[in-house]
N, C-alpha and C positions, 0 to 999 in steps of 0.2 A: 612352382613350389609355393609361392606366396598365395596364389589363387586357391591351391589345395588346402592350405592352412586356414584361409578365411572360410572355406566351405565347411571344414571340420569344426571350427569354432562355432559357426552358425548352427550346425547340427547339434552340438553339445548344448548350446544355449537354448535351443528349442526343446531338447530333451529335459533339461532342468526346469524350464518353464512349465512343461507339461506335468512334470512330477509335482511341482509346487501347486499347480492348479488342482491336480488330483488329490493332493494332500489337503488342500483347502476345502475341497468338496467333501472329502472324507470327514474332516473336522466339523463341517456344517451338519452332516448327517448325524454324527455322534452327538453333537450338541443338542439335537432334538430328543435324544433319549433322556428319560427322567424317571424318578421314583417318587412315590408319595405314600402317605399313611392314610388308612381308612379306619376310623374309630367309630363304633356304633354302640348304642344302648349302654351308656355310662351309668345311668340311674344315680347320678350324684346326689348324696344325702348325708346328713350328719351321722346317721346310724350305720352300724355294721362295718365300720372302718372304711367306708367307701371313699372318703376324702384322702385318707392315707394311701389307699390303693391307686387312686387316680394320679396322685403325685408320682407313683412308681411309673405310670404310663408316660407322664410328662418327661421324667428323667430318661426313660428309655428312648423316647422319640428324639430328644435332644442329642442323643449319641449317634443318631442315624444321619446319613447323607441323603436327605430327601428334600424335595422342592417345596412341599406344602402338606397340609393335613386337610382331609375332608371328613365330615362326620355324617352319621346315618340316622340321627334323631334319638329321642329318649335320652336327652342330655342330663335331665334332672328327674328326681322322683320325690314328689309328684305334685302337679298343680291342678289336676282335673277337678279336685274337690274344693277349690277356692282356698281360703285362709291366706289373705294377702301378705301378711308379714312373713310367714314361712315361705310362700311361693317366691316372693321378691328376693328373699335372702338366698334361696337356691340358685336363682338366675344370677344374682350378684356374685356368689361364690364361684359358679362355673365360669362366668365372664372373666373374673380376676384370675382364675386358674389358667385358662388357656392363653392369657397374656404372657405366661412363663414359657410357652412353647416358642422356639427360636425361628419358626417359619410361619407363614400365613396359615390361618385356620378358616376354612369355609364350612359353615354349619348348615345342617338340614334339620327341619322341624319334625318331631315325632309326636305320637299321641299324648305322651305325658307332659308335653309343653302347652297343651290347650287349657288355658286358665279358666277354671270355674264352670265348665260345661255340664258337669254331672248334677243330677237331681239333688243330691245331698249338699251341694255347694252353698256357701253363704253369700255369694254374689249373684247378680242377675245380668241380663244382656245389656243393660245400660251402663255397666261398669266400663270405663275406658280401656281396661286391660283384658276385657272378656275375650275368650277364645284365642285368637292370634295376637291380641294386643300386647300382652306382656312380652312374648317372644320377640315381636317386631320392635318393641321399645329398646330391647337390649341388642338385637342382632340384625335389625333391618328387615327388608322384604322377605316374606316366607318362601318365595320362589325367585330365582335369578339365574344368570349364566355368566360364565367367564371363559377366557381363552388362555391356553398355556402351551407354548411350543408347538403350535399348529393343531392342537386338540381343542375341542369345544366341550366344556363341562356345563351341565344343566342340573341345578338343584330344584327338585319338585316338592311341593307340599301335597302329600298323599293322604292327608287327614281332613275329614269334614265332620261336622256335627249333625246328628239326626236323632230326634227324640231324646235329647240330652244324653246321648252316648256318642262315641266316635265310630266312624266307618272309614273304609279305604276308598277314596274318591278324588279324582282330579276335577275341580270345579270349573264352571263355565268361564269365569274371569281368567283363570289360569290357562285354560285351553286357548283362548283368544291371544293371550300373550305368547304362548308357546308357538302358535302358528306364525306369528310375526318373527319370533326369534329364529325359527328354522328357515324361514323364507330367505334370510340373508346369507345362508350357508352354501358353500360349494358342495355338490353332491359327494365329493370324495373326502370331505373333512371328517376325520374320526371324532366320534361323539361318545361322551360318557354321561350317563344319568345317575344321580344319587337320589334315592327315595327311601323313606322309612318303611312303609308297608310294601311288601314285595309285589312285583308284577307277576312273576312266575316262581313257583317253589314246589318241591316234592315233599315238603314237610308233612302235609296232611295224609299223603299216601304212606309215608314211612311210619308215622305215629297217628293212625286214625283214631277219632273219638269213638268211644264205646257205643254210643248211640249212632244209628245210621243217619247220614245226612246226604241230601241230594246235591247240594252245592257247597262250595267252601264258604264259610261265614265271611261277611263283608268286613270284619275286623282283622282278617288274616290275609286278605289280598285286595288289590285295587279293583273295585267293582266295574269301572269302565276301561279296564286295561286294553281290551281289543281296539277300542276307538283310539286310544292314545298311541299304542304301538303302530297302528296303521299309518300314523303321521310320519313314521320313520321308514316306511317301506322303500322309498327311493333314496334314502340317505345311508350314511356309513355309521350306523349305530354299533359300536364295538363292545361297549361294556355298560351294564346296569349294576350299580352297587346298592344293595338292599340291607335292611336291618330287621328289627321287630321280633324275629323268631328265636333269637339267641342260639343259633346254631350255624355251623359252617356248611356251605353248599356252593357248588360250581356247576352250572348247567350251560352247556354249549348248544345253542339252537341253530341248526343248519350251517354250522361252522361259520357263522356270521356274527352272532351276538352272544356274549357271555353274560349270564345272570348270576352274580356272585352275592350270596348272603354272608355277611361278614362276622359271624360269631358275635360275641358280646364282651365288652369290657367288664360288665357286672357278672359275667358267667350266666349259667342257667340252672336253677331259677336265680333271680336277681340277688346277688351278694349272699346267697345261702345255698350254694351248690354242695351237693354231696355225691360222690362218685357212684355209689351203689345204693339205690333206694328199694331194690327188689321189685322194680316194675318194668324191667327190660328197656328202660329209656336211658340214653346216654346224656349226661349232663356236662356241657362244655366248660372248659377252663376259661378263666378270666384272661382277656388279652385283646389284641388288635392286629390288623393286617398291614403288611408292607407290600405295595404293588409296584412292580417294575415294568416300564414301557420301553421297548427297544424296537425302533421303527414302528410297526403296528402290532407287534407281538406282546402279549400280556402274560406275566407270570406273577405269582404271589406266594407269600408265606405268612403263617399265623404266628405271632409272637406271644407266647405264654408269659404273663408278667410274674409268674411264680407267687401268686397270692393265695393264701390259705383262707378259705371262707370262715367267717366268725359266726358260727351257728349258736343260737340260744339252746339251752338244754331241752326245751320242749320241741325243738325242730330237728334234733339229732335222730 
């Protein structure tokens, strides 16, 4: 009888141990699930109520249970034309504003952050803040990566200057860095890229320009995208987050990689949206995306910040 009791207690003990182990494993898997916010095309400026609207974004994000925020570029508007005092004040205001967000913020550079590259600019290439300088002074390296709960995030600089205009391009310096960054990854590691100018989009097919064009302009897509995407052929690229176009789009390529264009905090057009302009074009609401990751499944929703565009009379 005593022997039977010992055997029974041993079985119960093993069962409880197995349950605890399963529960621990389950908790471990669950703990890897996370949510984050994608904010793109803020176009922060003193005009059009943009600062008040961005505060609404900050307040909304702080009410969410997310791990961090990533941005998709065009954080300020505008430093392309120089004017040091205004440009510096825009970066300063944006930098101070995101400090109010209760979780880490990982920024991505956009075309409107390239200081003084336009022909009409009042600064030249010898200025210490020229092109990427001002952005990097405030936010650090224009491309970088970080890891979160087993996922690898890569923020790319998709903007280059050519003939005193901007184009979509991943430059040679960045490509060499990217090769080294990817070389250290396990092939199964899920990867997320953030970029301002898109790799892939159907925007030009949905809203084609009136004049016929043979190729998509280099300011609407990344010129050397094929070369860059080939670098991920044998890796687990799950998601590419894009900005620039001020519209929402979710493209699933071969059920492997999602290319999501994230709308715009500034709406479309920037801070002067009007729902019906009689041109058969949809103008997106001001807002941001919340992205949920469960195992390796990705879902998202767009949060409309309920902002009413402050149009001038001549723009109505």
